[in-house]
VOTORVO-952964 format. One record per residue (C-alpha): residue number from 1; residue in one letter; x, y, z. Coordinates in steps of 0.25 Angstrom, whole numbers, padded with zeros to 4 digits. Layout:
<recs>
   nr  rest     px     py     pz
  NUM     A      X      Y      Z
...
</recs>
This chain:
<recs>
   nr  rest     px     py     pz
    1     X  -0244  -0135   0119
    2     X  -0256  -0141   0112
    3     X  -0256  -0149   0099
    4     X  -0268  -0151   0090
    5     X  -0268  -0158   0077
    6     X  -0279  -0160   0067
    7     X  -0279  -0170   0055
    8     X  -0290  -0167   0044
    9     X  -0291  -0169   0029
   10     X  -0295  -0155   0029
   11     X  -0281  -0150   0031
   12     X  -0273  -0149   0019
   13     X  -0259  -0147   0026
   14     X  -0254  -0147   0040
   15     X  -0256  -0134   0047
   16     X  -0250  -0130   0061
   17     X  -0256  -0119   0069
   18     X  -0249  -0115   0082
   19     X  -0257  -0107   0092
   20     X  -0249  -0101   0104
   21     X  -0250  -0090   0114
   22     X  -0235  -0087   0114
   23     X  -0224  -0093   0105
   24     X  -0214  -0100   0115
   25     X  -0201  -0108   0112
   26     X  -0207  -0122   0112
   27     X  -0218  -0117   0102
   28     X  -0207  -0110   0093
   29     X  -0200  -0123   0092
   30     X  -0213  -0131   0088
   31     X  -0215  -0120   0077
   32     X  -0201  -0121   0073
   33     X  -0202  -0136   0072
   34     X  -0214  -0136   0064
   35     X  -0208  -0126   0054
   36     X  -0195  -0134   0053
   37     X  -0203  -0147   0051
   38     X  -0211  -0140   0040
   39     X  -0199  -0133   0034
   40     X  -0192  -0137   0022
   41     X  -0181  -0132   0014
   42     X  -0174  -0134   0001
   43     X  -0160  -0141   0000
   44     X  -0152  -0143  -0013
   45     X  -0143  -0154  -0015
   46     X  -0137  -0158  -0029
   47     X  -0145  -0148  -0037
   48     X  -0158  -0154  -0031
   49     X  -0167  -0147  -0021
   50     X  -0173  -0154  -0009
   51     X  -0184  -0150   0001
   52     X  -0179  -0153   0015
   53     X  -0185  -0153   0029
   54     X  -0179  -0142   0037
   55     X  -0179  -0151   0049
   56     X  -0170  -0161   0042
   57     X  -0159  -0150   0041
   58     X  -0147  -0152   0051
   59     X  -0141  -0139   0048
   60     X  -0138  -0128   0037
   61     X  -0124  -0123   0033
   62     X  -0119  -0112   0025
   63     X  -0107  -0115   0017
   64     X  -0100  -0106   0007
   65     X  -0113  -0098   0005
   66     X  -0122  -0110   0003
   67     X  -0131  -0116   0014
   68     X  -0132  -0131   0016
   69     X  -0142  -0139   0024
   70     X  -0138  -0152   0030
   71     X  -0148  -0163   0033
   72     X  -0145  -0177   0040
   73     X  -0137  -0182   0028
   74     X  -0138  -0172   0017
   75     X  -0133  -0158   0013
   76     X  -0142  -0148   0005
   77     X  -0140  -0134   0000
   78     X  -0150  -0123   0003
   79     X  -0153  -0110  -0002
   80     X  -0156  -0104   0012
   81     X  -0146  -0096   0019
   82     X  -0143  -0099   0034
   83     X  -0150  -0086   0039
   84     X  -0163  -0090   0031
   85     X  -0162  -0104   0037
   86     X  -0161  -0098   0051
   87     X  -0173  -0089   0049
   88     X  -0181  -0100   0043
   89     X  -0178  -0110   0054
   90     X  -0176  -0100   0066
   91     X  -0187  -0106   0075
   92     X  -0182  -0120   0072
   93     X  -0171  -0129   0076
   94     X  -0161  -0122   0066
   95     X  -0151  -0113   0072
   96     X  -0138  -0106   0067
   97     X  -0127  -0114   0072
   98     X  -0116  -0106   0065
   99     X  -0114  -0095   0054
  100     X  -0115  -0106   0044
  101     X  -0125  -0117   0050
  102     X  -0139  -0117   0054
  103     X  -0142  -0130   0062
  104     X  -0154  -0138   0066
  105     X  -0154  -0140   0081
  106     X  -0163  -0152   0080
  107     X  -0152  -0159   0072
  108     X  -0141  -0157   0082
  109     X  -0137  -0170   0090
  110     X  -0127  -0163   0100
  111     X  -0119  -0151   0102
  112     X  -0106  -0149   0109
  113     X  -0098  -0137   0113
  114     X  -0085  -0135   0105
  115     X  -0074  -0124   0105
  116     X  -0077  -0109   0105
  117     X  -0091  -0110   0110
  118     X  -0096  -0118   0097
  119     X  -0104  -0130   0098
  120     X  -0104  -0143   0089
  121     X  -0117  -0149   0085
  122     X  -0118  -0163   0081
  123     X  -0130  -0165   0072
  124     X  -0138  -0178   0071
  125     X  -0132  -0182   0058
  126     X  -0118  -0182   0063
  127     X  -0114  -0168   0058
  128     X  -0108  -0157   0067
  129     X  -0110  -0142   0066
  130     X  -0104  -0131   0074
  131     X  -0112  -0121   0082
  132     X  -0105  -0108   0082
  133     X  -0104  -0102   0096
  134     X  -0113  -0090   0092
  135     X  -0124  -0100   0089
  136     X  -0122  -0109   0101
  137     X  -0132  -0101   0110
  138     X  -0143  -0102   0099
  139     X  -0141  -0117   0099
  140     X  -0141  -0118   0114
  141     X  -0154  -0110   0115
  142     X  -0160  -0119   0105
  143     X  -0156  -0132   0113
  144     X  -0160  -0126   0126
  145     X  -0146  -0126   0132
</recs>
C-alpha cells in the first residue's frame, strides 16, 4: 500500500482519496478507521447537547426505550437507535454484543468465556459487558480468532 500526502495553502480542507483495484479487508479497515475518526455524534446530558467523537465511545446501550452512550468516564443519551448505530458504524470496530448493546472492539481490554457460551468483555475503563452467545462469532471474527 502506498501513502501520499500533500500540504498546500491552496487546500481549504483535508481530502482523502483512496484508489484501489479491489476492496480487501485491510483496506476496509483503513476506510472504517477514517470514517470513525471523522465521525461525530450528539450526546445529551443534563439538558445540554455535546458533540462527541465516535472513537471515544466505549459502547451504546438501550435501556427502557432510550439509548445511552458510554465514554471513558461519562454517560450521555443519544437519539439514535441501536440499529441505526450498527448501520452507521458497520465497517468500523463497533459490533452488536447483545440485544441491547453495541460495543467498540477497540475499547475491549480482555475477554473471557463465561457460562452458556457467553463471553465477558473487560473494557479499558474497568467496566464489564456481556457478549451474548449469538454475537460471540462476530466478535471472534473481528478479533481474528
